[in-house]
PAVOKOL-108175 format. One line per field, with one value per residue (C-alpha): x, y, z; residue number from 1; residue in three letters. Coordinates in nm, 4 decimals, decimal comma. Layout:
! residues N
east: X / ...
north: Y / ...
up: Z / ...
nr: NUM / ...
rest: ALA / ...
END
This chain:
! residues 216
east: 19,0564 / 19,2421 / 19,2500 / 19,4088 / 19,7194 / 19,7389 / 19,5656 / 19,3472 / 19,2660 / 19,1257 / 19,0485 / 18,8571 / 18,6807 / 18,6976 / 18,7009 / 18,3586 / 18,2209 / 18,3711 / 18,2224 / 17,8826 / 17,8936 / 17,9837 / 18,3234 / 18,5844 / 18,8403 / 19,0662 / 19,3623 / 19,4651 / 19,8026 / 19,9078 / 20,2332 / 20,4079 / 20,6585 / 20,8125 / 20,6917 / 21,0438 / 21,3920 / 21,4542 / 21,8059 / 21,6709 / 21,5331 / 21,1604 / 21,0436 / 20,7037 / 20,5396 / 20,2322 / 19,9891 / 19,8479 / 19,5934 / 19,5902 / 19,3384 / 19,3933 / 19,2447 / 19,3851 / 19,3005 / 19,4727 / 19,6459 / 19,4241 / 19,4484 / 19,1124 / 19,1585 / 19,3671 / 19,3437 / 19,6218 / 19,6801 / 19,9805 / 20,1258 / 20,2991 / 20,2787 / 19,9354 / 19,7777 / 20,0589 / 20,0378 / 19,6601 / 19,6644 / 19,9067 / 19,6941 / 19,3790 / 19,5351 / 19,6454 / 19,2911 / 19,1471 / 19,3855 / 19,2987 / 19,6481 / 19,7664 / 19,9942 / 20,2759 / 20,2148 / 20,2468 / 20,5673 / 20,7208 / 20,5771 / 20,8274 / 20,7681 / 20,9442 / 21,2270 / 21,4516 / 21,5329 / 21,3451 / 21,0308 / 21,0253 / 21,2200 / 21,3993 / 21,1229 / 20,8192 / 20,5355 / 20,3383 / 20,6200 / 20,6548 / 20,2852 / 20,3183 / 20,6274 / 20,4634 / 20,1465 / 20,3498 / 20,5359 / 20,2000 / 20,0648 / 20,3718 / 20,3728 / 20,6915 / 20,5051 / 20,2493 / 20,0203 / 19,7529 / 19,5723 / 19,5019 / 19,1484 / 19,3041 / 19,5466 / 19,3204 / 19,4583 / 19,7445 / 20,1131 / 20,2601 / 20,6286 / 20,7455 / 21,0833 / 21,1234 / 21,3900 / 21,3041 / 21,3011 / 21,0238 / 20,8104 / 20,8419 / 20,6478 / 20,3766 / 20,3349 / 20,0796 / 20,0003 / 20,1332 / 20,3687 / 20,7130 / 20,9871 / 21,2908 / 21,4663 / 21,5266 / 21,9045 / 21,8740 / 21,6121 / 21,8308 / 22,0096 / 21,6833 / 21,4711 / 21,4435 / 21,2143 / 20,9478 / 20,6759 / 20,6762 / 20,3207 / 20,1548 / 20,1339 / 20,3467 / 20,2240 / 20,5161 / 20,4978 / 20,7299 / 20,6691 / 20,5514 / 20,5956 / 20,9428 / 21,1325 / 20,8409 / 20,8720 / 21,2416 / 21,1643 / 20,8793 / 21,1036 / 21,3704 / 21,1169 / 20,9629 / 21,3094 / 21,3686 / 21,0486 / 20,8138 / 20,4625 / 20,4637 / 20,2832 / 20,3552 / 20,0995 / 20,0166 / 20,1333 / 20,2742 / 20,2066 / 20,1339 / 19,8359 / 19,6811 / 19,6230 / 19,5763 / 19,3278 / 19,0814 / 19,1377 / 19,1568 / 18,8863 / 18,6641
north: 3,6964 / 3,7260 / 4,0783 / 4,1486 / 3,9409 / 4,0452 / 3,9236 / 4,1069 / 3,9720 / 4,1004 / 3,9888 / 4,1330 / 4,4660 / 4,7204 / 5,0942 / 5,1204 / 4,8660 / 5,0487 / 5,3781 / 5,2177 / 5,0875 / 5,4322 / 5,3102 / 5,5881 / 5,4154 / 5,3046 / 5,4170 / 5,3094 / 5,2794 / 5,2267 / 5,0514 / 4,9129 / 4,6405 / 4,4026 / 4,0440 / 3,9249 / 4,0683 / 4,3507 / 4,2350 / 3,9019 / 3,9156 / 3,9244 / 4,1165 / 4,2800 / 4,5483 / 4,4697 / 4,7550 / 4,7061 / 4,8842 / 4,7840 / 4,8890 / 4,8772 / 5,0129 / 5,3460 / 5,2666 / 4,9312 / 4,8473 / 4,5482 / 4,4421 / 4,4886 / 4,4043 / 4,4371 / 4,4532 / 4,3783 / 4,4013 / 4,2734 / 4,0292 / 3,8018 / 3,7119 / 3,8580 / 3,5270 / 3,4425 / 3,7748 / 3,7801 / 3,4180 / 3,5150 / 3,8163 / 3,6014 / 3,3804 / 3,6906 / 3,8264 / 3,4961 / 3,5039 / 3,8635 / 3,9867 / 4,3432 / 4,5365 / 4,4548 / 4,0854 / 4,1555 / 4,3458 / 4,0491 / 3,7645 / 3,4910 / 3,4139 / 3,1904 / 3,3680 / 3,3127 / 3,5984 / 3,4407 / 3,3980 / 3,6877 / 3,9582 / 3,9697 / 4,2114 / 4,0537 / 4,2816 / 4,1554 / 4,2666 / 4,5927 / 4,6695 / 4,6086 / 4,8292 / 5,1228 / 5,0925 / 5,0690 / 5,3890 / 5,5637 / 5,4334 / 5,5407 / 5,8865 / 5,8493 / 5,8857 / 6,1689 / 6,0674 / 6,2188 / 6,1270 / 6,2795 / 6,3790 / 6,6256 / 6,7750 / 7,0452 / 7,3939 / 7,2441 / 7,3332 / 7,0422 / 6,9537 / 6,7001 / 6,5453 / 6,3479 / 6,4237 / 6,6749 / 6,3998 / 6,2211 / 6,5355 / 6,5477 / 6,2191 / 6,3129 / 6,6062 / 6,7935 / 7,1551 / 7,4152 / 7,1805 / 7,2921 / 7,0532 / 7,0113 / 6,6760 / 6,4855 / 6,5189 / 6,8999 / 6,9385 / 7,0255 / 7,2961 / 7,4565 / 7,4659 / 7,8446 / 7,7978 / 7,6307 / 7,7968 / 7,7562 / 7,8856 / 7,6154 / 7,2380 / 7,0798 / 6,7667 / 6,5724 / 6,3666 / 6,1222 / 5,8274 / 5,5698 / 5,7250 / 5,6186 / 5,9361 / 6,1449 / 5,9665 / 6,0547 / 6,4154 / 6,4402 / 6,3160 / 6,5719 / 6,8553 / 6,7663 / 6,7556 / 7,1085 / 7,2425 / 7,2259 / 7,0819 / 6,8116 / 6,4955 / 6,2239 / 6,1829 / 5,8129 / 5,6119 / 5,9117 / 5,9593 / 5,5896 / 5,6089 / 5,8853 / 5,6129 / 5,3050 / 5,4585 / 5,4488 / 5,0728 / 5,0014 / 5,2460 / 5,0003
up: 8,1350 / 7,8052 / 7,6674 / 7,3262 / 7,3948 / 7,7598 / 8,0750 / 8,3247 / 8,6711 / 8,9973 / 9,3505 / 9,6444 / 9,6639 / 9,3845 / 9,4443 / 9,2811 / 9,5299 / 9,8277 / 9,7117 / 9,6581 / 10,0163 / 10,1475 / 10,2658 / 10,2688 / 10,4927 / 10,2103 / 10,0034 / 9,6548 / 9,4888 / 9,1282 / 9,0494 / 8,7427 / 8,8391 / 8,5881 / 8,5598 / 8,6431 / 8,7006 / 8,4550 / 8,3689 / 8,2426 / 7,8852 / 7,8292 / 8,1363 / 8,0859 / 8,3014 / 8,5077 / 8,5765 / 8,9264 / 9,1424 / 9,5089 / 9,7757 / 10,1519 / 10,4752 / 10,5911 / 10,9535 / 10,9945 / 10,6648 / 10,5841 / 10,2207 / 10,0465 / 9,6797 / 9,3661 / 8,9892 / 8,7413 / 8,3684 / 8,1750 / 7,9256 / 8,1763 / 8,5454 / 8,6165 / 8,7212 / 8,9617 / 9,1460 / 9,1740 / 9,2953 / 9,5727 / 9,6604 / 9,6652 / 9,9322 / 10,1238 / 10,1131 / 10,2338 / 10,5317 / 10,6240 / 10,5442 / 10,5913 / 10,3603 / 10,6052 / 10,5374 / 10,1640 / 10,2321 / 10,4158 / 10,2037 / 10,1122 / 9,7446 / 9,4931 / 9,3087 / 9,0090 / 8,7681 / 8,4776 / 8,6913 / 8,9369 / 9,1158 / 9,4485 / 9,5466 / 9,3847 / 9,2682 / 9,5699 / 9,8026 / 9,6130 / 9,6582 / 10,0310 / 10,0563 / 9,8774 / 10,0862 / 10,4079 / 10,3189 / 10,2813 / 10,6125 / 10,8086 / 10,6499 / 10,4458 / 10,1162 / 10,1095 / 9,8238 / 9,6051 / 9,2833 / 8,9439 / 9,0409 / 9,2880 / 9,0366 / 8,8915 / 8,9630 / 9,1642 / 9,1296 / 8,9321 / 8,9275 / 8,6680 / 8,7546 / 8,4311 / 8,1724 / 7,8949 / 7,6311 / 7,8190 / 7,8182 / 7,4400 / 7,4280 / 7,6793 / 7,9146 / 8,1239 / 8,0282 / 8,2706 / 8,4534 / 8,5758 / 8,4636 / 8,6870 / 8,6286 / 8,9513 / 8,9234 / 8,9167 / 9,1883 / 9,4876 / 9,2887 / 9,1713 / 9,4858 / 9,4587 / 9,1563 / 9,3710 / 9,5818 / 9,9576 / 9,9954 / 9,7812 / 9,7924 / 9,5198 / 9,3406 / 9,1965 / 8,8758 / 8,7023 / 8,4714 / 8,7257 / 9,0707 / 9,1863 / 9,0964 / 9,2214 / 9,5565 / 9,5802 / 9,4848 / 9,7360 / 10,0157 / 9,9234 / 9,9093 / 10,2456 / 10,4019 / 10,2702 / 10,4231 / 10,1237 / 10,1302 / 9,8637 / 9,7597 / 9,5061 / 9,2274 / 9,2474 / 8,9486 / 8,7631 / 8,3937 / 8,3464 / 8,5786 / 8,3653 / 8,1064 / 8,3211 / 8,5641 / 8,2772 / 8,2489 / 8,6231 / 8,7255 / 8,9113
nr: 1 / 2 / 3 / 4 / 5 / 6 / 7 / 8 / 9 / 10 / 11 / 12 / 13 / 14 / 15 / 16 / 17 / 18 / 19 / 20 / 21 / 22 / 23 / 24 / 25 / 26 / 27 / 28 / 29 / 30 / 31 / 32 / 33 / 34 / 35 / 36 / 37 / 38 / 39 / 40 / 41 / 42 / 43 / 44 / 45 / 46 / 47 / 48 / 49 / 50 / 51 / 52 / 53 / 54 / 55 / 56 / 57 / 58 / 59 / 60 / 61 / 62 / 63 / 64 / 65 / 66 / 67 / 68 / 69 / 70 / 71 / 72 / 73 / 74 / 75 / 76 / 77 / 78 / 79 / 80 / 81 / 82 / 83 / 84 / 85 / 86 / 87 / 88 / 89 / 90 / 91 / 92 / 93 / 94 / 95 / 96 / 97 / 98 / 99 / 100 / 101 / 102 / 103 / 104 / 105 / 106 / 107 / 108 / 109 / 110 / 111 / 112 / 113 / 114 / 115 / 116 / 117 / 118 / 119 / 120 / 121 / 122 / 123 / 124 / 125 / 126 / 127 / 128 / 129 / 130 / 131 / 132 / 133 / 134 / 135 / 136 / 137 / 138 / 139 / 140 / 141 / 142 / 143 / 144 / 145 / 146 / 147 / 148 / 149 / 150 / 151 / 152 / 153 / 154 / 155 / 156 / 157 / 158 / 159 / 160 / 161 / 162 / 163 / 164 / 165 / 166 / 167 / 168 / 169 / 170 / 171 / 172 / 173 / 174 / 175 / 176 / 177 / 178 / 179 / 180 / 181 / 182 / 183 / 184 / 185 / 186 / 187 / 188 / 189 / 190 / 191 / 192 / 193 / 194 / 195 / 196 / 197 / 198 / 199 / 200 / 201 / 202 / 203 / 204 / 205 / 206 / 207 / 208 / 209 / 210 / 211 / 212 / 213 / 214 / 215 / 216
rest: ILE / GLY / LEU / PHE / GLY / ALA / ALA / ALA / ALA / TRP / VAL / GLY / ALA / SER / GLU / LYS / THR / LEU / LYS / ARG / LEU / GLY / ASP / SER / ASP / TYR / GLU / LYS / ILE / TYR / LEU / TYR / PRO / ASN / SER / HIS / ALA / GLY / TYR / TYR / PRO / GLY / ALA / ARG / PRO / ILE / ALA / MET / LYS / VAL / LEU / PHE / ARG / LYS / SER / ASP / GLY / ARG / PHE / LEU / GLY / ALA / GLN / ALA / LEU / GLY / GLU / ASP / GLY / VAL / ASP / LYS / ARG / ILE / SER / ALA / LEU / ALA / MET / ALA / LEU / GLN / MET / GLY / ALA / THR / ILE / HIS / ASP / LEU / GLU / GLU / ALA / GLU / LEU / CYS / TYR / ALA / PRO / GLN / PHE / GLY / SER / ALA / LYS / ASP / PRO / VAL / ASN / PHE / ALA / GLY / MET / VAL / ALA / ALA / ASP / ILE / LEU / CYS / GLY / ASP / MET / PRO / LEU / THR / HIS / TRP / ASP / ALA / ALA / ASP / ASN / ALA / PHE / LEU / LEU / ASP / VAL / ARG / GLU / PRO / GLY / GLU / LEU / ALA / VAL / GLU / SER / VAL / PRO / GLY / VAL / LEU / ASN / ILE / PRO / LEU / GLY / GLN / LEU / ARG / ALA / ARG / LEU / ASP / GLU / LEU / PRO / ARG / ASP / ARG / GLU / ILE / LEU / VAL / ILE / CYS / ARG / SER / GLY / GLN / ARG / ALA / TYR / TYR / ALA / THR / ARG / ALA / LEU / VAL / GLN / HIS / GLY / PHE / THR / ALA / ARG / THR / LEU / ALA / GLY / GLY / MET / LEU / SER / ARG / PHE / HIS / THR / ARG / LEU / LEU / ALA / ASN
END
């Protein structure tokens, strides 16, 4: 559907439907890939929510919002759903590519890669509804916090993290935030390798806003 100059589309099960059916065997991810290669002019972000089975990785549904490329991605995901695809199939999908039309790792591939990292345990994940009273680490740059921040968060930019590990608690789980999730993933991996208990906050600061739009 058209939505104030953007497009919104969805396919398959929504989280609201799964909850209504009493189905808890699913995980959700939020991601914000560009509509085409970022170095080519005119790339626009696509906000995506993707649902998949925790037990076997089967793709369950997706929602997307953006100014460009939404229809193409949801069409590809609709075919994947019809074929009973798993997130590994999304990860390996061979899709048309040229920099003005897509990326070497298409948003469909990117969704599969992120979900696969979660299934294999390489990306411990949590969501904003679990962030209350948690220890929050924001790995964005100070200038980004001046635009939007979370009260009570500890800010250690990603590039400084390894040198400032002594500022972090080892007796509490650390939830890691960045803008969209990528830097938080790198930080979470580093923290786990140094013996901390840490999880990436899915979708970062962007998902604080977009979860209200992609809440179903």
